[in-house]
C-alpha positions, 0 to 999 in steps of 0.5 A: 777938187773931186780928187782932193775931196776923195783924198781927204775922205780917205784920210779921215776914214784911214785915221778912224780905222787906225784909231779903232785898231790902236784902241783895240790892241791888247797891249799899248804900243807906245811907238804906234801911238806916237806915230799916230799922234804925229800924223794928227799933230802934223795935220793940225799944223798944216791946217793952221798954216793954210788958214794963214795963222801962226803954227810955231807954237804947235807940236809936231812930236809930243807924248800923248794918249790914244784918248787925246788922239781920238779928240785930235782926229775928230777936231782935224776932220771937222777943221779940214771939212770946213776948210775944204768946203770953202775952197774952189778949184782956183783956191788950190793954186793960191800960195801960202807963206809959212815958217817951219818949226826951225823958223825957215820960210817957205811958200807952197800952193794949197794943192801941194800942201793938201797932197803932202798932208794926205801922203804924209799920213799914209806913210806913217800909217804904214809904219804903224801897220808894220809895228802892229805886225811886229807886235803880233797884231794883224795890220789893218787895210787902209789902202785907198782902193779898200776905202772906195770899195 
């Protein structure tokens, strides 16, 4: 459980750093905001699935504002914190059945889903950093080792 908790502490920290960076850029980078909102929408979808609720009406990609991203990041952090607080080590191997956005059914363990969500966000935060550099802004260090230091 400790590794999962560390991953999610890092995820929330990285989201906060990225949010602050996007809020402070001189020009609005719509692609970066779209990628960041995608991270947050996906977190919401996966949390909903792990709570064994229907996620079919939730967006994965949707135009939004940085202000909306701030609200989603806060809501996701509270949701994941509450979810993880209720889990124990054996719960991580519980299988969740869900449907993707194309209505295909899948089954995965909570451990695998949590790992996917953390890695998915890190991938897209890397894309956002590349966009920042392309637009003459300094990318932000969101590496795990930076977080634990």
